[in-house]
C-alpha positions as CSV (number, residue, x, y, z in Angstrom):
1,M,49.1,249.8,36.2
2,K,52.3,249.7,34.1
3,L,55.4,247.6,34.1
4,K,58.6,249.6,33.8
5,L,60.9,247.7,31.5
6,G,64.6,248.5,30.7
7,I,65.8,247.9,27.1
8,P,69.6,247.6,26.7
9,K,71.0,250.6,24.9
10,G,74.0,250.0,22.7
11,S,75.2,246.7,21.1
12,L,72.2,244.7,22.1
13,E,69.6,247.3,21.4
14,N,68.7,246.4,17.8
15,A,68.7,242.6,18.5
16,T,66.5,243.2,21.5
17,I,64.0,245.3,19.7
18,D,63.8,242.8,16.8
19,L,63.3,240.0,19.3
20,F,60.4,241.9,20.9
21,R,58.9,242.5,17.5
22,R,58.9,238.8,16.8
23,A,57.3,238.3,20.2
24,G,54.5,240.7,19.3
25,F,55.7,244.0,20.9
26,N,56.5,246.9,18.5
27,I,59.0,249.2,20.1
28,S,60.0,252.4,18.4
29,T,63.2,254.3,19.4
30,S,64.2,257.9,18.7
31,S,67.7,259.4,18.8
32,R,66.3,262.2,20.9
33,S,64.6,260.2,23.6
34,Y,65.5,257.5,26.1
35,F,61.8,256.5,26.4
36,P,60.9,254.3,23.4
37,A,57.2,254.0,22.3
38,V,55.6,250.6,22.6
39,D,52.3,249.4,21.4
40,D,51.4,247.8,24.7
41,P,49.7,250.3,27.1
42,E,50.7,248.2,30.1
43,L,54.4,248.7,29.3
44,E,56.7,251.7,29.9
45,C,60.1,251.3,28.3
46,M,63.4,253.1,29.0
47,L,66.8,252.7,27.3
48,I,69.5,251.9,29.8
49,R,73.1,250.7,29.3
50,A,73.3,247.0,29.9
51,Q,76.2,247.6,32.4
52,E,73.8,249.6,34.6
53,M,70.6,247.7,34.1
54,A,70.9,245.3,37.0
55,R,71.5,248.1,39.5
56,Y,68.4,250.0,38.5
57,V,66.3,246.9,38.5
58,E,67.6,246.0,42.0
59,D,66.9,249.5,43.3
60,G,63.3,249.4,41.9
61,V,63.7,252.2,39.4
62,L,62.7,249.6,36.9
63,D,60.5,246.6,37.4
64,A,62.4,244.5,35.0
65,G,65.1,244.8,32.3
66,L,67.2,242.9,29.8
67,T,70.9,242.7,30.4
68,G,73.8,240.2,30.4
69,R,74.4,237.7,33.2
70,D,77.9,239.1,33.3
71,W,76.6,242.5,34.4
72,V,74.3,241.0,37.0
73,E,77.3,239.2,38.5
74,E,79.6,242.2,38.1
75,N,77.2,244.4,40.1
76,E,76.4,241.5,42.5
77,A,72.8,242.5,42.0
78,R,70.0,240.8,44.0
79,V,67.4,240.3,41.2
80,V,65.1,237.5,39.9
81,T,66.2,235.8,36.7
82,V,62.9,235.5,34.8
83,A,64.4,234.0,31.6
84,D,67.6,233.1,29.9
85,L,67.4,234.6,26.4
86,I,70.2,233.0,24.4
87,Y,70.9,235.7,21.8
88,A,73.6,238.3,21.3
89,K,74.4,241.1,18.9
90,Q,76.1,239.0,16.2
91,S,74.7,235.5,16.8
92,F,72.1,233.9,18.9
93,G,74.4,232.1,21.3
94,K,76.4,232.8,24.4
95,V,79.3,235.2,24.7
96,R,82.5,234.6,26.7
97,W,84.7,236.9,28.8
98,V,88.2,235.7,28.2
99,L,91.6,236.3,29.6
100,A,93.9,237.2,26.7
101,A,97.6,238.2,26.3
102,P,99.8,239.1,23.3
103,E,100.7,236.2,21.1
104,A,104.4,237.1,21.6
105,S,104.2,237.1,25.4
106,P,105.5,234.3,27.6
107,F,102.2,234.0,29.5
108,Q,100.5,230.6,29.2
109,S,98.0,230.7,32.1
110,V,96.5,233.0,34.7
111,K,99.2,231.9,37.1
112,D,101.8,233.7,35.0
113,L,100.1,237.1,35.6
114,E,101.1,237.4,39.2
115,G,102.0,241.1,39.8
116,K,101.0,242.1,36.3
117,I,98.4,244.6,35.0
118,I,95.1,243.4,33.5
119,A,92.8,245.9,31.8
120,T,89.1,245.2,31.6
121,E,85.6,246.7,31.8
122,L,84.6,243.7,34.1
123,V,86.6,244.7,37.1
124,G,84.8,243.1,40.0
125,A,84.3,239.7,38.2
126,T,88.0,239.7,37.1
127,R,89.2,240.4,40.7
128,R,87.0,237.5,42.0
129,Y,88.4,235.2,39.2
130,L,92.0,236.1,40.1
131,A,91.3,235.5,43.8
132,A,89.8,232.1,43.0
133,H,93.1,231.2,41.3
134,G,95.3,232.6,44.1
135,V,96.7,235.3,41.8
136,K,97.4,238.9,42.8
137,A,97.5,241.3,39.9
138,K,96.5,244.9,39.3
139,V,93.1,245.2,37.6
140,E,92.5,248.5,35.8
141,F,89.2,249.7,34.4
142,S,89.2,250.1,30.7
143,W,87.0,252.7,29.0
144,G,87.1,250.9,25.7
145,A,89.5,249.8,22.9
146,T,90.7,247.2,25.4
147,E,92.3,245.0,22.8
148,V,94.9,247.6,21.8
149,K,96.3,248.1,25.3
150,P,98.7,245.1,25.6
151,P,101.6,245.0,25.8
152,V,102.2,248.8,26.3
153,L,99.4,249.8,28.7
154,A,98.6,246.4,30.2
155,D,100.1,242.9,30.3
156,A,96.8,241.2,29.6
157,I,93.1,241.9,29.2
158,V,89.7,240.4,30.1
159,E,87.4,241.1,27.2
160,V,84.1,239.8,25.8
161,T,84.1,237.9,22.6
162,E,81.7,236.0,20.4
163,T,84.0,234.7,17.6
164,G,87.5,235.7,18.8
165,S,88.1,237.6,15.5
166,S,88.8,240.9,17.1
167,L,91.3,239.3,19.5
168,R,93.1,237.5,16.7
169,A,93.2,240.8,14.6
170,N,95.0,242.4,17.5
171,K,97.4,239.5,17.9
172,L,96.1,238.3,21.2
173,R,95.9,234.8,22.5
174,I,93.2,233.5,24.8
175,L,94.5,232.0,28.0
176,D,91.3,231.1,29.8
177,T,87.6,231.7,29.9
178,V,86.6,233.9,32.9
179,M,82.9,233.4,32.5
180,E,80.1,232.7,29.9
181,S,77.2,235.1,29.6
182,N,73.9,235.4,27.8
183,T,71.1,237.9,27.9
184,Q,68.6,237.6,30.7
185,L,65.2,239.1,31.5
186,I,65.6,240.1,35.2
187,A,63.1,241.5,37.7
188,N,63.1,243.5,40.8
189,L,62.4,241.3,43.9
190,E,59.3,243.3,45.0
191,S,57.9,243.5,41.5
192,W,58.2,239.8,41.1
193,E,56.1,239.3,44.3
194,D,53.4,241.6,42.8
195,G,50.7,239.3,41.2
196,W,49.9,241.5,38.2
197,K,53.5,242.3,37.4
198,R,54.6,238.7,37.8
199,R,51.9,237.5,35.4
200,K,52.9,240.2,32.9
201,L,56.5,239.1,33.1
202,E,55.6,235.4,32.8
203,D,53.5,236.1,29.7
204,M,56.5,238.1,28.3
205,R,58.9,235.3,29.0
206,M,56.7,232.8,27.1
207,L,56.4,235.1,24.1
208,L,60.2,236.0,24.0
209,E,61.2,232.3,24.4
210,G,58.7,231.5,21.6
211,A,60.4,234.1,19.4
212,I,63.8,232.6,20.1
213,N,62.6,229.1,19.4
214,A,61.5,230.3,15.9
215,L,64.8,231.8,14.9
216,G,66.3,230.0,11.9
217,K,63.1,228.0,11.5
218,V,60.4,228.0,8.7
219,G,57.1,226.3,8.2
220,L,56.6,224.0,5.2
221,M,53.2,222.8,4.0
222,L,52.5,220.6,0.9
223,N,49.9,218.3,-0.6
224,V,50.7,214.7,-1.6
225,R,48.8,211.7,-2.8
226,R,48.4,208.9,-0.3
227,A,50.4,206.6,-2.5
228,C,53.4,209.0,-2.4
229,L,53.2,209.8,1.4
230,E,55.9,207.4,2.4
231,A,58.3,208.7,-0.2
232,V,57.7,212.3,0.9
233,L,58.1,211.5,4.6
234,A,61.4,209.8,3.8
235,V,62.7,213.1,2.5
236,L,61.8,215.1,5.6
237,P,64.3,215.2,8.5
238,A,63.8,212.5,11.1
239,L,62.0,213.3,14.4
240,K,60.2,216.3,12.9
241,N,56.8,214.6,13.4
242,P,54.9,216.4,10.6
243,T,51.1,217.1,10.9
244,I,49.2,215.0,8.4
245,S,45.5,215.8,7.6
246,S,43.0,214.6,5.0
247,L,41.8,216.8,2.2
248,S,38.3,216.9,0.5
249,D,39.7,214.5,-2.1
250,E,40.3,211.3,-0.2
251,E,43.3,210.5,-2.5
252,W,45.2,213.5,-1.2
253,L,46.7,214.5,2.1
254,A,48.1,217.8,3.5
255,V,51.5,217.7,5.3
256,N,52.7,220.5,7.6
257,T,56.0,220.6,9.3
258,I,58.7,222.9,10.7
259,L,62.3,222.8,9.4
260,D,65.6,224.6,9.7
261,E,65.6,227.4,7.1
262,S,69.1,226.4,6.0
263,A,67.9,222.9,5.0
264,V,64.8,223.9,3.0
265,R,66.7,224.7,-0.2
266,S,67.9,221.1,-0.5
267,I,64.7,219.5,0.7
268,I,62.1,221.2,-1.6
269,P,63.5,219.8,-4.8
270,R,63.6,216.3,-3.3
271,L,60.0,216.7,-2.1
272,K,58.9,217.6,-5.6
273,D,60.7,214.5,-6.9
274,A,58.9,212.4,-4.3
275,G,55.5,213.6,-5.5
276,A,54.7,216.6,-3.3
277,Q,52.7,219.4,-4.9
278,G,51.6,222.9,-3.8
279,I,54.7,223.3,-1.6
280,V,54.5,226.5,0.5
281,E,57.3,227.8,2.7
282,Y,56.3,230.5,5.3
283,P,58.2,232.4,8.0
284,L,57.7,231.9,11.7
285,N,57.6,234.5,14.5
286,K,57.1,232.3,17.5
287,I,57.1,228.6,18.4
288,V,55.6,228.2,21.9
289,M,56.5,224.8,23.4
């Protein structure tokens, strides 16, 4: 038996494949094939655009797939959310779909867009957002380069952003957040009711979440004399609860902990000053809670 899994093609493709690698699945893509190779014989992968993923999962063409919550809502797809995977192409946080208008425009809120033209790729969700605010405006589908359309081709846009830098570069001002989104592992309703497929997806969720938990973290181990232990622990960040174990020499202890990678460069010299020896920093692929 195999689980048919959709991998998002495009902006999330590399981040997704790297996340799966950290989780223990090696996926290899080819420019000439939409069927990546994977080193798990129980998986069959297919590259699908994130915008279409929820529809194919809902229809059962795929058992499961990774896509944004935005596209699940846009397609109003009936699927099971197996896991929220908080990562994106530039950072590992959420993204926002925002309503934006030219800096020089008089628009201050969605209420000012009555009867205006809004360009977006997220047509359905934008129409529902406008209806919720009692605003009637023309929503046009945008095939891309949405930021350059105002003020000539549209009065405002609804566009996805992580940092807002592209909007600022195009002299656009954010009026409101239409929705927040993050990547999700979703499953077909019938596939989720299948015992074998559900267990496979639950195992995958655990490994993927473990890989996300390890992002930006490193392990640190060191040796210290008992007499210096208190000084060494005082250097380590609070609430990290390091593991402390005895060595063959009763005067020495081993300390093992997990830290933010960004903090290690300032902590290691202080640990050395406090009496730590044999300090080893090592990378982490997964932290399973």
